[in-house]
C-alpha positions as CSV (number, residue, x, y, z in Angstrom):
1,X,-40.6,-14.1,32.1
2,X,-44.2,-14.5,33.3
3,X,-44.8,-17.3,30.8
4,X,-41.8,-19.2,32.2
5,X,-43.0,-18.7,35.8
6,X,-46.6,-19.8,34.9
7,X,-45.3,-22.8,33.0
8,X,-43.1,-23.8,35.9
9,X,-46.0,-23.6,38.3
10,X,-48.1,-25.7,35.8
11,X,-45.4,-28.4,35.8
12,X,-45.2,-28.5,39.6
13,X,-49.0,-28.5,40.2
14,X,-49.8,-31.1,37.6
15,X,-46.8,-33.2,38.5
16,X,-45.4,-33.2,35.0
17,X,-41.8,-33.6,36.0
18,X,-41.1,-35.9,33.1
19,X,-41.5,-32.9,30.7
20,X,-38.5,-31.0,32.2
21,X,-35.7,-33.0,30.5
22,X,-37.5,-32.9,27.2
23,X,-37.8,-29.1,27.3
24,X,-34.2,-28.7,28.4
25,X,-32.9,-30.8,25.5
26,X,-35.1,-28.9,23.0
27,X,-33.9,-25.6,24.4
28,X,-30.2,-26.7,24.1
29,X,-30.6,-27.9,20.5
30,X,-32.5,-24.7,19.6
31,X,-29.7,-22.6,21.2
32,X,-27.1,-24.6,19.4
33,X,-28.7,-24.1,16.1
34,X,-29.2,-20.3,16.6
35,X,-25.7,-19.7,17.8
36,X,-24.0,-21.7,15.1
37,X,-25.8,-20.2,12.1
38,X,-23.3,-18.6,9.7
39,X,-20.3,-20.2,11.2
40,X,-18.0,-23.0,10.2
41,X,-19.7,-25.3,12.7
42,X,-23.0,-25.4,10.8
43,X,-22.1,-28.3,8.4
44,X,-21.2,-30.5,11.4
45,X,-24.4,-29.7,13.2
46,X,-26.6,-30.4,10.2
47,X,-25.2,-34.0,10.1
48,X,-26.7,-34.6,13.5
49,X,-30.2,-34.2,12.1
């Protein structure tokens, strides 16, 4: 958790607000891939990429 806090402070101090949407989208795609491995949804997700 300290990494996330430090990263958040970096974004605020350096005014890198444009990175927040990119990080959120990457986290959502990563979570989707991890949660769907080994399920029937996997073939449909692989067609997205």
